[in-house]
C-alpha positions in Angstrom: 2.1 8.2 10.7 2.5 11.5 12.2 -0.3 14.4 12.8 0.5 17.6 11.0 -0.1 20.3 13.3 -2.3 19.7 16.5 -4.8 17.5 15.3 -5.5 14.6 12.6 -6.7 17.1 10.4 -10.5 17.9 8.9 -10.3 15.3 6.4 -9.7 12.1 8.9 -12.7 13.5 10.8 -14.7 13.1 7.5 -13.7 9.7 6.1 -13.3 6.6 7.4 -9.6 5.6 7.9 -9.9 2.0 7.8 -11.8 2.1 4.3 -9.4 4.7 2.7 -6.4 2.0 4.0 -8.4 -1.1 2.4 -9.2 0.3 -0.9 -5.8 1.1 -1.7 -4.3 -2.1 -0.1 -7.2 -4.1 -2.2 -6.0 -2.0 -5.2 -1.9 -2.7 -5.0 -2.9 -6.5 -4.0 -4.8 -6.6 -7.6 -2.1 -5.0 -9.5 0.5 -7.2 -7.9 -1.4 -10.3 -8.4 -1.8 -9.4 -12.4 1.8 -8.8 -12.6 2.6 -12.1 -11.1 0.4 -14.1 -13.2 1.6 -12.5 -16.6 4.9 -13.7 -15.4 3.4 -17.3 -15.0 1.8 -17.0 -18.1 5.2 -16.5 -19.9 6.7 -19.5 -18.1 8.8 -17.5 -15.9 8.4 -19.0 -12.6 11.1 -17.9 -10.5 11.0 -14.5 -11.5 7.1 -14.7 -10.5 8.1 -16.2 -7.0 10.5 -13.5 -6.6 8.5 -10.6 -7.5 5.5 -12.1 -5.2 8.0 -12.1 -2.2 9.0 -8.3 -2.8 5.5 -7.2 -3.3 4.0 -9.1 -0.5 6.7 -7.4 1.9 5.6 -4.0 0.6 1.9 -4.1 0.1 1.0 -2.4 3.6 4.2 0.1 3.2 2.4 1.2 -0.2 -1.2 1.4 1.3 -0.3 3.8 4.2 1.7 5.7 2.0 -1.2 6.6 -0.1 -3.3 6.7 3.0 -1.0 9.4 4.3 -0.9 11.4 1.2 -4.8 11.5 1.2 -5.4 13.0 4.6 -2.1 15.3 4.5 -0.2 13.4 7.1 3.5 12.7 7.2 4.8 9.0 6.9 7.7 7.0 7.1 8.6 3.5 7.5 11.4 2.8 9.7 14.2 0.5 8.8 15.0 -2.3 11.3 
């Protein structure tokens, strides 16, 4: 995360950043579980496993993007 300007902004002072992150992460986790369960229900076990691994790796990234958007911050994920 990078601040825009000289401080983190007025919104960051008014809201709980951790709460915003947890709310976004929980939303994505629920959506992900629903998608995986739908595949399992259709008997597509290999696809469900692949999707779960892919989604688990991007859960934090998607939540951080939402936090950055909410607080009007700049966010990028470094590739290692």
